[in-house]
ROVEX-278998 format. One record per residue: chain; z, y negated, x of N, C-alpha, C in turn. Coordinates in Angstrom, 1 decimal. Example, Ala and Ser with C-alpha at 12.3 -4.5 7.8 and 13.67 -1.06 7.14 Angstrom:
REM residues 2
{'A' {7.8 5.7 13.2} {7.8 4.5 12.3} {7.8 3.3 13.2}}
{'A' {7.1 2.2 12.8} {7.1 1.1 13.7} {7.9 0.0 12.9}}
//
This chain:
REM residues 117
{'A' {3.3 0.4 21.1} {3.4 1.5 20.1} {3.2 0.9 18.7}}
{'A' {2.4 1.6 17.9} {2.1 1.2 16.6} {2.8 2.1 15.6}}
{'A' {3.3 1.6 14.5} {4.0 2.4 13.6} {3.9 1.8 12.2}}
{'A' {3.8 2.6 11.2} {3.7 2.2 9.8} {4.9 2.8 9.0}}
{'A' {5.6 2.0 8.4} {6.8 2.5 7.6} {6.7 1.9 6.2}}
{'A' {6.6 2.8 5.2} {6.5 2.3 3.8} {7.9 2.4 3.1}}
{'A' {8.1 1.6 2.1} {9.3 1.7 1.3} {9.1 1.0 0.0}}
{'A' {10.1 1.2 -0.9} {10.0 0.6 -2.2} {9.6 1.4 -3.4}}
{'A' {9.3 2.7 -3.2} {8.9 3.5 -4.3} {10.1 3.9 -5.1}}
{'A' {9.9 4.6 -6.2} {10.9 5.1 -7.1} {10.4 5.6 -8.4}}
{'A' {11.4 5.8 -9.3} {11.0 6.4 -10.6} {11.2 5.3 -11.6}}
{'A' {10.1 5.0 -12.4} {10.1 3.9 -13.4} {9.5 4.5 -14.7}}
{'A' {9.7 3.7 -15.7} {9.0 4.1 -17.0} {7.6 3.4 -17.1}}
{'A' {6.8 3.9 -17.8} {5.5 3.3 -18.0} {5.7 1.8 -18.5}}
{'A' {4.9 0.9 -18.0} {5.0 -0.5 -18.3} {5.8 -1.3 -17.4}}
{'A' {6.6 -0.6 -16.6} {7.5 -1.3 -15.7} {6.8 -1.7 -14.4}}
{'A' {7.5 -2.3 -13.5} {6.9 -2.8 -12.2} {7.7 -2.2 -11.0}}
{'A' {7.0 -2.2 -9.9} {7.6 -1.9 -8.6} {6.9 -2.7 -7.5}}
{'A' {7.6 -3.0 -6.5} {7.0 -3.7 -5.3} {7.2 -2.8 -4.1}}
{'A' {6.1 -2.4 -3.5} {6.1 -1.6 -2.3} {6.0 -2.5 -1.1}}
{'A' {6.6 -2.1 0.0} {6.5 -2.8 1.3} {6.1 -1.9 2.4}}
{'A' {5.5 -2.4 3.4} {5.1 -1.7 4.6} {5.4 -2.6 5.8}}
{'A' {6.0 -2.0 6.8} {6.2 -2.7 8.1} {5.2 -2.1 9.1}}
{'A' {4.2 -2.8 9.5} {3.3 -2.3 10.5} {3.6 -2.9 11.8}}
{'A' {4.2 -2.2 12.7} {4.7 -2.6 14.0} {3.6 -2.5 15.0}}
{'A' {3.3 -3.6 15.7} {2.2 -3.6 16.7} {1.4 -4.8 16.6}}
{'A' {1.1 -5.5 17.6} {0.4 -6.7 17.6} {-1.1 -6.5 17.1}}
{'A' {-1.6 -5.3 17.2} {-3.0 -5.0 16.8} {-3.2 -5.2 15.3}}
{'A' {-2.2 -5.2 14.5} {-2.4 -5.2 13.1} {-2.7 -6.6 12.6}}
{'A' {-2.3 -7.6 13.2} {-2.4 -9.0 12.7} {-3.9 -9.4 12.5}}
{'A' {-4.8 -8.8 13.3} {-6.2 -9.2 13.3} {-7.1 -8.2 12.5}}
{'A' {-6.4 -7.3 11.8} {-7.1 -6.2 11.1} {-6.9 -6.2 9.6}}
{'A' {-7.9 -5.7 8.9} {-7.8 -5.5 7.5} {-6.7 -4.5 7.3}}
{'A' {-6.0 -4.6 6.2} {-4.9 -3.6 5.9} {-5.0 -3.2 4.4}}
{'A' {-4.7 -1.9 4.2} {-4.8 -1.4 2.8} {-3.7 -0.6 2.4}}
{'A' {-3.6 -0.4 1.0} {-2.7 0.5 0.4} {-3.5 1.7 -0.1}}
{'A' {-3.1 2.9 0.2} {-3.7 4.1 -0.2} {-2.8 4.9 -1.1}}
{'A' {-3.3 5.8 -1.9} {-2.4 6.7 -2.6} {-3.0 8.1 -2.7}}
{'A' {-2.1 9.0 -2.8} {-2.5 10.4 -2.9} {-1.9 11.0 -4.2}}
{'A' {-2.7 11.2 -5.2} {-2.2 11.9 -6.4} {-2.1 13.3 -6.2}}
{'A' {-1.2 14.0 -6.9} {-1.0 15.4 -6.8} {-2.3 16.2 -6.9}}
{'A' {-2.7 17.0 -5.8} {-3.9 17.8 -5.9} {-5.2 17.0 -5.6}}
{'A' {-5.0 15.7 -5.2} {-6.2 14.9 -5.0} {-6.3 14.4 -3.6}}
{'A' {-7.4 13.9 -3.2} {-7.6 13.3 -1.9} {-7.0 11.9 -1.9}}
{'A' {-6.6 11.5 -0.7} {-6.1 10.1 -0.5} {-7.2 9.1 -0.8}}
{'A' {-6.8 8.0 -1.6} {-7.8 7.0 -1.9} {-7.3 5.6 -1.6}}
{'A' {-8.2 4.8 -1.3} {-7.8 3.4 -1.0} {-7.8 2.7 -2.4}}
{'A' {-6.7 2.0 -2.6} {-6.5 1.3 -3.9} {-6.6 -0.2 -3.8}}
{'A' {-6.2 -0.8 -2.6} {-6.2 -2.2 -2.4} {-6.4 -2.5 -1.0}}
{'A' {-7.1 -3.6 -0.7} {-7.4 -3.9 0.7} {-7.2 -5.4 0.8}}
{'A' {-6.7 -5.9 2.0} {-6.6 -7.3 2.2} {-7.1 -7.5 3.7}}
{'A' {-8.0 -8.5 3.8} {-8.5 -8.7 5.1} {-7.6 -9.6 6.0}}
{'A' {-7.9 -9.7 7.2} {-7.0 -10.5 8.1} {-7.0 -12.0 7.6}}
{'A' {-8.1 -12.4 6.9} {-8.1 -13.7 6.4} {-7.5 -13.9 5.0}}
{'A' {-7.1 -12.8 4.4} {-6.4 -12.9 3.1} {-7.2 -12.6 1.9}}
{'A' {-8.5 -12.2 2.1} {-9.3 -11.8 1.0} {-8.9 -10.4 0.5}}
{'A' {-8.9 -10.2 -0.8} {-8.4 -9.0 -1.4} {-9.5 -8.2 -2.2}}
{'A' {-9.4 -7.0 -2.3} {-10.3 -6.1 -3.1} {-9.5 -5.0 -3.6}}
{'A' {-9.8 -4.5 -4.9} {-9.1 -3.5 -5.5} {-10.0 -2.5 -6.2}}
{'A' {-9.5 -1.3 -6.3} {-10.2 -0.2 -7.0} {-10.1 -0.6 -8.5}}
{'A' {-11.1 -0.3 -9.3} {-11.1 -0.7 -10.7} {-9.9 -0.4 -11.5}}
{'A' {-9.3 0.8 -11.2} {-8.2 1.3 -12.0} {-6.9 0.5 -11.8}}
{'A' {-6.8 -0.4 -10.8} {-5.6 -1.1 -10.6} {-5.9 -2.6 -10.6}}
{'A' {-7.1 -3.0 -10.7} {-7.4 -4.5 -10.8} {-6.6 -5.1 -11.9}}
{'A' {-6.1 -6.3 -11.6} {-5.3 -7.1 -12.6} {-3.9 -6.7 -12.5}}
{'A' {-3.6 -5.4 -12.5} {-2.2 -4.9 -12.5} {-1.5 -4.9 -11.1}}
{'A' {-2.3 -4.7 -10.0} {-1.7 -4.6 -8.7} {-2.1 -5.9 -7.9}}
{'A' {-1.2 -6.3 -7.0} {-1.5 -7.4 -6.1} {-1.1 -7.1 -4.7}}
{'A' {-2.0 -7.2 -3.8} {-1.7 -6.9 -2.4} {-1.5 -8.2 -1.7}}
{'A' {-0.5 -8.3 -0.7} {-0.3 -9.5 0.0} {0.2 -9.0 1.4}}
{'A' {0.2 -10.0 2.4} {0.6 -9.7 3.7} {1.2 -10.9 4.3}}
{'A' {2.2 -10.6 5.2} {2.8 -11.7 6.0} {2.7 -11.3 7.5}}
{'A' {2.1 -12.1 8.3} {1.9 -11.8 9.7} {3.1 -12.4 10.5}}
{'A' {3.9 -11.6 11.0} {4.9 -12.1 11.9} {4.6 -11.6 13.3}}
{'A' {5.4 -12.0 14.3} {5.1 -11.7 15.7} {5.3 -10.2 15.8}}
{'A' {4.2 -9.5 16.2} {4.2 -8.1 16.5} {4.4 -7.2 15.3}}
{'A' {4.5 -7.8 14.1} {4.7 -6.9 12.9} {3.9 -7.6 11.7}}
{'A' {3.2 -6.8 11.0} {2.6 -7.3 9.7} {3.4 -6.6 8.6}}
{'A' {3.8 -7.4 7.6} {4.5 -6.9 6.4} {3.5 -7.0 5.3}}
{'A' {3.2 -5.8 4.8} {2.3 -5.6 3.7} {3.0 -5.3 2.4}}
{'A' {2.6 -5.9 1.3} {3.3 -5.6 0.1} {2.2 -5.2 -1.0}}
{'A' {2.7 -4.5 -2.0} {1.9 -4.2 -3.1} {2.8 -4.4 -4.4}}
{'A' {2.5 -5.4 -5.1} {3.2 -5.6 -6.4} {2.4 -4.9 -7.5}}
{'A' {3.1 -4.0 -8.1} {2.5 -3.1 -9.1} {3.1 -3.4 -10.5}}
{'A' {2.4 -3.9 -11.4} {2.8 -4.2 -12.7} {2.2 -3.3 -13.8}}
{'A' {2.8 -3.3 -14.9} {2.2 -2.4 -16.0} {1.9 -1.0 -15.6}}
{'A' {2.8 -0.4 -14.9} {2.5 0.9 -14.3} {2.2 1.9 -15.4}}
{'A' {1.3 2.8 -15.0} {0.9 3.9 -15.9} {1.3 5.2 -15.3}}
{'A' {1.4 6.3 -16.1} {1.7 7.6 -15.6} {0.7 8.0 -14.6}}
{'A' {-0.5 7.6 -14.7} {-1.6 8.1 -13.8} {-1.5 7.3 -12.4}}
{'A' {-0.5 6.4 -12.3} {-0.3 5.7 -11.0} {0.7 6.6 -10.2}}
{'A' {1.2 7.6 -10.7} {2.2 8.5 -10.0} {1.5 9.1 -8.8}}
{'A' {2.0 8.8 -7.6} {1.4 9.2 -6.4} {2.3 8.9 -5.2}}
{'A' {2.0 9.4 -4.0} {2.6 8.9 -2.8} {1.7 7.8 -2.3}}
{'A' {2.3 6.7 -1.9} {1.6 5.5 -1.5} {1.8 5.3 0.0}}
{'A' {0.7 5.0 0.7} {0.7 4.8 2.1} {0.0 3.4 2.5}}
{'A' {0.4 2.9 3.6} {-0.3 1.7 4.1} {-1.1 2.2 5.3}}
{'A' {-2.1 1.4 5.6} {-3.0 1.8 6.7} {-3.9 0.6 7.1}}
{'A' {-4.2 0.6 8.4} {-5.2 -0.4 8.8} {-6.5 0.5 9.2}}
{'A' {-7.5 0.4 8.4} {-8.7 1.2 8.7} {-9.3 1.1 10.1}}
{'A' {-9.1 -0.1 10.7} {-9.6 -0.4 12.0} {-8.7 0.0 13.2}}
{'A' {-7.6 0.6 12.8} {-6.6 1.0 13.8} {-6.4 2.5 13.7}}
{'A' {-7.3 3.4 14.1} {-7.2 4.8 13.8} {-6.1 5.5 14.6}}
{'A' {-5.7 4.8 15.7} {-4.6 5.4 16.5} {-3.3 5.4 15.8}}
{'A' {-3.1 4.6 14.8} {-1.9 4.5 14.0} {-1.8 5.7 13.1}}
{'A' {-0.7 6.5 13.3} {-0.5 7.7 12.5} {-0.1 7.3 11.1}}
{'A' {-0.5 8.1 10.1} {-0.1 7.8 8.8} {1.5 7.9 8.7}}
{'A' {2.1 7.0 8.0} {3.5 7.0 7.8} {3.9 8.1 6.8}}
{'A' {5.2 8.1 6.5} {5.7 9.1 5.6} {5.3 8.9 4.1}}
{'A' {4.9 7.6 3.8} {4.6 7.3 2.5} {5.8 7.0 1.6}}
{'A' {5.6 6.5 0.4} {6.7 6.3 -0.5} {6.3 6.7 -1.9}}
{'A' {7.1 7.5 -2.5} {6.8 8.2 -3.7} {7.0 7.2 -4.9}}
{'A' {6.0 7.1 -5.7} {6.0 6.4 -7.0} {5.9 7.4 -8.1}}
{'A' {6.8 7.4 -9.0} {6.7 8.3 -10.2} {6.9 7.4 -11.4}}
{'A' {5.9 7.5 -12.3} {5.9 6.8 -13.5} {6.0 7.8 -14.7}}
{'A' {7.1 7.7 -15.4} {7.3 8.6 -16.6} {6.6 7.9 -17.8}}
{'A' {6.0 8.8 -18.6} {5.2 8.3 -19.7} {6.1 8.3 -21.0}}
//
């Protein structure tokens, strides 16, 4: 069984930091790319950061330099993190983790990040 559980969101002021975590349960995740997505109010879900199984990273322009994605592969679980620094009001969204190559994994509940300006 595969499962994605996000945590770490909250309410912060602009300029502050948050660290999001995701527990991806299932051995299938260790060999797959994984990403953090976000859904802004009234917008479609977008990929903001991706990390390959080999550890290479890629970011959408709006978060480059400010966000850092990382992963820890444990037995049957991948722990995915997103360190978010210098947060801006426009980063307010629900954040989700996902492995694009594992479509059978249902979206988790996400974690709400709210940045007050």
